[in-house]
N, C-alpha and C positions, 0 to 999 in steps of 0.2 A: 675296596674302599668301604665296604660293609655299612651302607646306609649313610655315610658321611659325604657331604658335597665337597669338602676340602680336607686334604691331609698334608701335613708338613713333616719333613724329614730333615735330618742333619747328620753329617759325617765329619768327624774330627780326626786329624792326623797330627801326631806330636812327634817331632824329630829334632835332632841336633844338627846344626850346620857343620861344615868342614872345620870351622874354628871352634866348635863346641858350644855355640849359643843355642839355647832352647827356643824352638818355634812351634806354635800351634796354628794349624790351618783349619778353618771351619767352613764347610760348604753347606748351604741350606737349599732345600728343594720344596716345591709346592706342586701337589697333584690335585687338579680340580675336575669334578665330574660335570661334564656338559650334557646336553640332552642326548646326543648320540655317541659321544666319545669322551675319552679321558684326555686332559691337557696337562702335560708335564712342563714345569718351568723351573729353571735354575735361578735362584736369587743371588744377590751379591755375596761374595765370599769375604771372610775376615781372616787376617793374619795377625797373630799376637806374638810380639817379640820384646826383648829387653833392649832399652836404649843403651848404646855403647858408652856414652859419656856420663849419663846420670844413673843408669841402672834401673830406671823406672820402666814399668811395663807399658808398651805402646800397642795400640790396636789400629790396624790399617785396613780399610775396606777396598776391595778390588772387584773388577768384573772377573768372571770365571776364566775367560780367555786370557786375561792378563796374568792370572795366577798360574795358569798352565805354562806360561813362559817364564815366570819368576822362580817357581819352586825347584825345577831340576837343577839349575846352577847352585842353589842353596844347599841341596842335598849332595852335590858333588858328582852327579851323574847326568847323562844326556836324557832327553825325553824318550828316545827309543829304548834305552835300557829300562827306564821306569815302566813303559808300556809293555815291553816284550819279555822282561825278566823279573822285575820286582813285583809289579802289580798285574801280572798276566792272569787272565781268567782261567779257571780250572779246565774248562772245555778247550781252551786254546793253548794249554801248557805243553802239548806234545809237538809243538812246531819244530823242535830239533829233529824229529823223525819224518818231517814232510819231504815232498818231492824236491828235486834239485833247484828249480826256479824259485819256488816259495822260500826255501831255505836260504838261497843266495840273496834274495830280496831282504829277508830279515837280518842277515849278517851285514849287508850293505847299510841298512838303517842303523844298526847298533854301532858299527865301526865307522860310520859316515864315509863310506868308500866312494860314493858318488861325488862327494866334494873333492876328493883327491884325483879321481879320473878326469873330472871336468877341468881341474887346474892343470893337469898334465897335457890335455888336449890344447888348452889355451896357450901354454908355454911352448908347445911344439909348433904352433902356427905363427908365432912371432918370429919375424926374420931379424937377424942381427943387422944393426945399422953400420954402414961403411965408415 
């Protein structure tokens, strides 16, 4: 923080949706120096896109949690693929070489395998009506 009591940061991501529309997502952060510790805060996020009907540029404000839910479908991938493949941290990028259980959990996340196994268990427990 180097003598500052407050530092602001911003990350921008520009991408095209599956339909080819350009989108810019901006996240802002605030780091504040308290007496004994640093306090990190995520500020509201902004998504800029073009209106389908008018072509005018629109700016929408979201909470970070809402944006985490909105962006993956716009990019055409699941949240698990974004976290484990596209935006994986360098220190965690060797997960394909991990032990069996860790590797299985990652693949289950990426391919949403738990959704299918739970559906199979539910379908097997339903008895046919006479």
